[in-house]
C-alpha positions in Angstrom: 18.8 -4.4 23.0 16.7 -7.4 23.9 18.4 -10.5 22.3 15.4 -12.8 23.0 13.2 -10.5 20.9 15.8 -10.0 18.2 16.7 -13.7 17.5 13.3 -14.7 15.8 13.4 -11.4 13.8 17.0 -12.1 12.6 15.9 -15.6 11.6 13.0 -14.2 9.7 15.2 -11.6 7.9 17.6 -14.4 6.9 14.7 -16.4 5.4 13.6 -13.3 3.4 17.1 -12.9 2.0 17.2 -16.6 1.1 14.0 -16.2 -0.9 15.4 -13.2 -2.6 18.5 -15.1 -3.6 16.3 -17.8 -5.1 14.3 -15.2 -7.0 17.5 -13.6 -8.2 18.7 -16.9 -9.6 15.4 -17.5 -11.3 15.5 -14.0 -12.8 18.7 -14.9 -14.7 16.7 -17.5 -16.7 14.0 -15.1 -18.0 13.6 -12.0 -20.0 14.6 -9.1 -17.6 11.6 -6.8 -17.8 8.9 -9.4 -17.5 10.7 -11.6 -15.0 12.1 -8.8 -12.8 8.9 -6.6 -12.7 6.1 -9.3 -13.2 7.6 -12.7 -12.3 6.5 -13.9 -15.8 2.8 -13.6 -14.7 3.0 -16.9 -12.8 1.1 -16.3 -9.5 -1.4 -18.9 -8.3 -4.4 -18.2 -6.1 -2.8 -18.4 -2.7 0.2 -16.3 -3.7 -2.0 -13.7 -5.4 -4.2 -13.4 -2.3 -1.2 -13.1 0.0 0.7 -10.7 -2.2 -2.2 -8.3 -2.9 -3.2 -8.4 0.8 0.4 -7.9 2.0 0.9 -5.1 -0.5 -2.2 -3.3 0.8 -1.6 -4.0 4.5 1.2 -1.7 5.7 2.6 0.2 8.6 -0.6 2.1 8.7 -2.6 -1.1 9.4 -0.2 -2.5 12.0 1.1 0.7 13.6 -1.0 3.7 12.6 -4.5 2.1 12.4 -4.2 0.4 15.8 -2.7 3.7 17.2 -5.9 5.5 16.0 -8.0 2.8 17.6 -6.1 3.3 20.8 -6.9 7.0 20.7 -10.5 7.0 19.4 -11.8 3.7 20.7 -13.9 0.8 19.4 -15.6 2.9 16.8 -12.3 2.9 14.9 -12.4 -0.9 14.8 -15.7 -0.7 12.9 -14.4 2.0 10.7 -11.3 -0.1 9.8 -13.5 -3.0 8.6 -14.6 -0.7 5.7 -11.4 -1.9 4.1 -12.4 -5.6 4.0 -13.9 -5.5 0.4 -10.6 -4.0 -1.1 -9.3 -7.3 -2.5 -12.7 -8.1 -4.0 -13.0 -4.7 -5.5 -9.4 -4.6 -6.9 -9.5 -8.0 -8.5 -13.2 -7.9 -9.3 -13.1 -4.5 -11.1 -9.6 -4.6 -12.6 -8.7 -8.3 -12.5 -9.8 -10.2 -15.6 -10.0 -7.3 -18.1 -6.8 -5.8 -16.8 -4.9 -9.1 -17.2 -6.3 -9.8 -20.7 -5.3 -6.3 -22.0 -1.9 -6.4 -20.3 -1.0 -9.6 -22.1 -2.3 -8.2 -25.4 -0.2 -5.0 -25.0 2.8 -6.8 -23.4 2.4 -4.3 -20.5 5.0 -4.4 -17.7 3.8 -1.4 -15.7 0.5 0.4 -15.1 1.7 3.3 -17.3 2.2 0.8 -20.1 -1.5 0.0 -19.9 -2.4 3.7 -19.8 -0.2 4.4 -22.9 -1.7 1.5 -24.8 -5.2 2.7 -24.0 -4.8 6.5 -24.5 -1.7 6.8 -26.8 -0.3 9.8 -25.0 3.3 10.2 -23.9 2.4 13.3 -21.9 -0.1 11.3 -19.9 2.6 8.7 -19.1 5.0 11.5 -17.9 2.4 13.0 -15.7 1.4 9.6 -14.3 5.0 8.6 -13.7 6.0 11.8 -11.9 2.8 11.6 -9.8 3.5 8.0 -8.9 7.1 8.7 -7.9 6.2 11.7 -5.7 3.3 9.9 -3.9 5.2 6.6 -3.5 8.0 8.6 -1.9 5.7 9.9 0.8 4.0 6.5 1.3 7.4 4.7 1.6 8.7 7.3 4.0 5.7 6.3 6.3 6.7 2.6 6.1 10.3 3.4 6.9 9.2 5.4 10.0 6.9 2.5 11.1 9.6 -0.1 10.8 12.2 2.0 12.8 9.6 2.8 15.5 8.8 -0.8 15.8 12.4 -1.8 16.4 12.8 1.2 18.7 9.9 0.3 21.0 10.0 -3.5 20.9 13.7 -4.2 20.8 15.1 -1.0 22.4 17.1 -0.2 19.3 17.7 3.6 18.8 15.4 5.0 16.1 18.2 6.0 13.8 20.0 2.6 14.0 16.7 0.7 13.5 16.0 2.9 10.5 19.3 2.1 8.9 19.0 -1.7 9.6 15.4 -1.7 8.2 16.0 0.5 5.2 19.2 -1.1 4.0 17.7 -4.6 4.3 14.7 -3.8 2.2 16.5 -1.8 -0.4 19.0 -4.7 -0.9 16.5 -7.5 -1.2 14.2 -5.5 -3.5 17.0 -4.3 -5.7 18.3 -7.8 -6.4 15.3 -10.1 -6.0 12.7 -8.3 -8.1 9.0 -9.1 -8.4 9.4 -12.8 -7.8 11.2 -12.1 -4.5 8.5 -9.6 -3.7 5.6 -12.0 -4.2 7.4 -15.0 -2.5 8.2 -12.8 0.5 4.7 -11.4 0.4 3.3 -15.0 0.7 5.6 -15.7 3.7 4.8 -12.3 5.2 1.0 -12.9 4.8 1.2 -16.1 6.8 3.4 -14.4 9.4 0.9 -11.5 9.7 -2.0 -13.9 10.2 -0.2 -15.9 12.9 1.1 -12.8 14.7 -2.3 -11.0 14.7 -4.1 -14.0 16.2 -1.4 -14.5 18.9 -1.4 -10.8 19.9 -5.2 -10.4 20.0 -5.7 -13.5 22.2 -2.9 -12.4 24.5 -4.3 -8.9 24.7 -7.8 -10.0 25.6 -6.4 -12.4 28.2 -4.2 -9.7 29.8 -7.1 -7.3 29.9 -9.2 -9.8 31.9 -11.6 -10.7 29.0 -13.6 -8.5 26.6 -16.2 -7.5 29.2 -13.6 -6.3 31.7 -11.6 -4.5 29.0 -14.7 -2.7 27.8 -15.6 -1.6 31.3 -12.0 -0.3 31.7 -12.3 1.7 28.5 -15.6 3.1 29.6 -14.0 4.3 32.9 -11.2 6.0 31.0 -13.6 7.7 28.6 -17.2 6.6 27.9 -16.9 7.7 24.3 -14.2 5.1 23.7 -17.0 2.4 23.4 -19.5 4.4 21.4 -19.8 4.4 17.6 -19.1 8.1 17.5 -15.6 7.6 19.1 -13.6 9.9 21.3 -13.9 13.6 20.3 -17.0 12.5 18.3 -14.7 12.0 15.3 -17.0 9.6 13.4 -19.4 11.9 11.6 -21.1 10.8 8.4 -18.8 12.9 6.1 -15.7 11.4 7.9 -16.9 7.8 7.4 -17.9 8.4 3.8 -14.5 10.0 3.2 -12.7 7.1 4.8 -14.7 4.6 2.7 -13.7 6.4 -0.5 -10.0 6.7 0.6 -9.3 3.2 1.9 -11.8 1.0 0.1 -13.3 2.2 -3.2 -10.3 4.4 -4.1 -7.9 1.5 -3.6 -8.7 0.5 -7.2 -6.6 3.5 -8.2 -3.5 2.5 -6.3 -0.8 1.5 -8.9 1.1 -1.0 -6.6 -2.2 -2.9 -6.0 -3.3 -2.7 -9.7 -0.1 -4.2 -11.0 -0.9 -7.4 -9.1 -3.9 -7.7 -11.4 -1.7 -8.2 -14.4 0.6 -10.8 -12.8 -1.5 -13.8 -12.0 -1.6 -17.1 -13.9 -5.2 -17.6 -14.9 -8.9 -16.9 -14.0 -9.0 -19.7 -11.4 -6.1 -18.1 -9.6 -8.0 -14.8 -9.6 -11.1 -16.3 -8.1 -9.2 -18.1 -5.4 -7.3 -14.9 -4.7 -10.5 -13.0 -4.1 -11.9 -15.5 -1.6 -8.7 -16.2 0.3 -7.6 -12.5 0.3 -10.9 -11.3 1.7 -10.8 -13.8 4.5 -7.3 -12.8 5.4 -8.3 -9.1 5.3 -11.1 -9.7 7.8 -8.7 -11.4 10.3 -6.0 -8.8 10.0 -8.2 -5.7 10.1 -10.4 -6.9 12.9 -7.5 -8.4 14.9 -5.0 -5.6 14.8 -7.4 -2.7 15.3 -9.3 -4.5 18.1 -5.9 -5.2 19.8 -5.1 -1.5 19.5 -8.4 -0.4 21.0 -8.3 -2.9 23.9 -4.6 -2.0 24.5 -5.7 1.2 26.1 -7.3 -0.8 28.9 -3.8 -2.3 29.6 -1.6 0.8 28.7 -3.8 3.9 29.4 -1.0 6.5 29.5 0.9 6.2 26.1 1.7 9.7 24.8 2.4 8.4 21.2 -0.6 6.3 20.0 1.6 4.7 17.3 3.5 2.9 20.0 0.6 0.8 21.2 1.3 -2.3 19.2 5.0 -2.6 19.9 4.5 -1.7 23.5 1.6 -4.1 23.8 3.7 -6.8 22.3 6.4 -6.7 24.9 3.8 -6.3 27.7 1.5 -9.2 27.0 3.9 -11.7 25.3 7.0 -13.4 26.7 10.2 -12.2 25.0 10.7 -15.0 22.4 7.0 -14.9 21.5 7.2 -11.2 21.2 10.1 -11.6 18.8 8.0 -14.0 16.6 5.2 -11.4 16.6 7.6 -8.6 15.8 8.0 -10.3 12.4 4.3 -9.7 11.7 4.2 -5.9 11.5 7.7 -6.0 10.0 6.3 -8.2 7.3 3.4 -5.8 6.6 5.8 -2.9 6.3 8.4 -4.7 4.2 5.8 -6.2 1.8 4.4 -2.7 1.1 7.8 -1.1 0.7 9.2 -3.7 -1.7 6.1 -3.5 -4.0 6.3 0.3 -4.0 10.1 0.3 -4.5 9.7 -2.1 -7.4 7.0 -0.1 -9.0 9.1 3.1 -8.6 12.1 1.3 -10.3 9.8 0.0 -13.1 8.5 3.5 -13.6 12.0 5.0 -13.8 13.2 2.4 -16.3 10.2 1.4 -18.4 8.1 4.6 -18.4 10.8 7.2 -18.3 14.2 5.9 -19.4 13.0 3.6 -22.2 10.6 6.2 -23.4 13.6 8.5 -24.0 16.0 5.8 -25.2 13.8 2.9 -26.6 16.7 1.1 -28.3 18.2 0.5 -24.8 15.6 -2.2 -24.2 17.9 -4.8 -25.8 20.7 -4.1 -23.3 19.5 -6.3 -20.4 22.7 -6.1 -18.3 22.5 -2.3 -18.4 18.8 -2.3 -17.5 19.6 -4.6 -14.6 22.2 -2.3 -13.3 20.0 0.8 -13.6 17.2 -1.0 -11.9 19.3 -2.0 -8.9 21.0 1.4 -8.7 17.7 3.3 -8.8 16.2 1.1 -6.1 19.3 1.6 -3.8 19.3 5.4 -4.4 15.6 5.7 -3.7 16.2 3.7 -0.5 18.9 6.1 0.6 16.7 9.1 0.0 13.9 7.5 2.0 16.2 7.0 4.9 17.0 10.8 4.9 13.3 11.6 4.6 12.4 9.4 7.6 15.1 10.7 9.9 12.7 13.1 11.7 9.3 11.4 11.9 5.8 12.9 12.9 3.9 11.4 15.9 1.0 9.8 14.0 2.0 8.3 10.7 -1.6 7.3 9.6 -2.4 10.8 8.3 0.8 11.0 6.2 0.0 7.6 4.7 -3.6 8.6 3.9 -2.3 11.8 2.2 -0.1 9.7 -0.1 -3.0 7.3 -0.8 -5.2 10.1 -1.7 -2.7 11.6 -4.2 -2.4 8.4 -6.1 -6.2 7.9 -6.2 -6.8 11.4 -7.4 -4.5 10.9 -10.4 -5.2 7.2 -11.4 -8.7 6.2 -10.4 -10.8 7.5 -13.2 -8.3 6.9 -16.1 -8.1 3.3 -14.9 -11.8 2.6 -14.5 -13.1 4.6 -17.4 -10.2 3.6 -19.6 -11.2 -0.1 -19.0 -15.0 0.2 -19.2 -15.8 3.2 -21.3 -15.0 2.5 -24.9 -15.3 6.2 -25.9 -12.9 7.4 -23.3 -10.0 9.3 -24.9 -6.6 10.8 -23.9 -8.1 14.3 -23.5 -10.4 13.1 -20.8 -7.7 11.1 -19.1 -5.2 14.0 -19.1 -7.8 16.4 -17.8 -8.8 14.0 -15.0 -5.2 13.5 -14.0 -4.2 17.2 -14.0 -7.4 18.4 -12.2 -7.3 15.5 -9.7 -3.6 16.2 -8.8 -4.0 20.0 -8.6 -7.3 19.9 -6.6 -6.0 17.4 -4.1 -2.8 19.3 -3.6 -4.6 22.6 -3.2 -7.3 21.3 -0.9 -4.7 19.6 1.3 -2.2 22.5 1.3 -4.8 25.0 2.4 -6.9 22.5 4.4 -10.1 23.3 2.4 -13.0 21.0 3.4 -16.3 21.0 1.5 -19.2 19.9 3.7 -16.6 18.5 6.1 -15.6 15.7 3.7 -12.0 14.6 3.4 -10.1 16.3 0.5 -10.2 13.1 -1.6 -14.0 13.2 -2.1 -14.2 16.6 -3.8 -11.0 15.9 -5.6 -12.3 12.7 -7.1 -15.6 14.4 -8.0 -13.7 17.3 -9.8 -11.5 14.7 -11.5 -14.5 12.8 -12.8 -16.1 16.0 -14.1 -12.8 17.0 -15.7 -12.7 13.6 -17.4 -16.2 13.9 -18.8 -15.6 17.5 -20.1 -12.2 16.8 -21.5 -13.5 13.7 -23.2 -16.4 15.6 -24.8 -14.0 18.4 -26.1 -11.5 15.8 -27.2 -14.1 13.8 -29.0 -15.1 16.8 -31.1 -11.5 17.6 -31.8 -10.8 14.0 -32.9 -13.9 14.0 -35.1 -12.9 17.3 -36.7 -9.4 15.9 -37.4 -10.8 12.7 -39.0 -13.2 14.7 -41.2 -10.3 16.9 -42.5 -8.2 13.9 -43.3 -11.0 12.2 -45.2 
């Protein structure tokens, strides 16, 4: 173990726990559900920008994405910038209307919003189970990323790093709640910004400048500096699929959407869009460019996901490397805590309280169940991450796609189409989940598009057909009653 690298990271983790203790004390003063899961809707512009960015930026962005850039070249850097409009899309499409309706319905979770809009318990159950399954896969990726980071950068055995990482996050999420999550996200956002800039500058310097690094990449493989990328991976269907999956489809991610019901006012939302978009540009460009140029310095890595942690200890002195180590750790921790919190909220608010609504008054019991469910989920994730794959980006995209196939159209059409009804939403969710599962399981590709594209198309068609049939049924019922 490298003590010089670990010391700054230990200091960072202590700061995270101090913020969580503060949030826990604040939680005692508010009503449990709204304070623990929404922080009493008190986020300002900077906090909103940092929390929604930190929630979206994950192990895939700091480990998997740069690993793909290392393997496929500068073309992947351009591809990664497709993600820049995600904050603007999420807050712009969902933001204001979502927040107004959430306050009107006293919604705590995304499924509260769906129930208030469509009045279907079945829809809530399908949404809840889909969310828990997809989040489990997504969080497993983050656990793997965190353990790999400690393994490569600090020479900690993978299993021990996984235990340190997993237990830390489960504890501070279980007891700190949403306020701890957004406070830590704000801290983590600034850490990510600083770390990204430091690493990119150090990488360019070590490679001898951009021109020299580009020539080195060209000597390794001329396709590394072409828009088509190594193995000619960047076809038009691939790029369209990637845009749908990591940009437009992000509107349908529950852990991103819930941030849209937690900010203070319109001014906070507008500031959040501007600041968040600037932060996204720096993070996406910086990390992926560092990964691509890293191949000029480390041409023989067998596991692409190791490029950032290996680059970190190669181009930075040990103490500076320890400071940077906090940046990808921050990205991973912020994503996991938001997903763990959403999973806990789903278990309590959408499942448990639906079965036993009178239990809502027993706040101490709800607090205990929330903490216990978070810790149990953390333990299950540790088991799932014990034997990781080589490239985690594909597993992360798989989980992203599953969530989008279920939630995207019920969210957007539910907000903006007055005639949308529960039959359309249910049809969309079921067809979206089934088609994405089948296309992925049997690797069925239509016109070489990623599975998410035909799945979302079928999900939209199912919504329109289900809505039309449901409209007739509802009309027929109202005529009989009258």
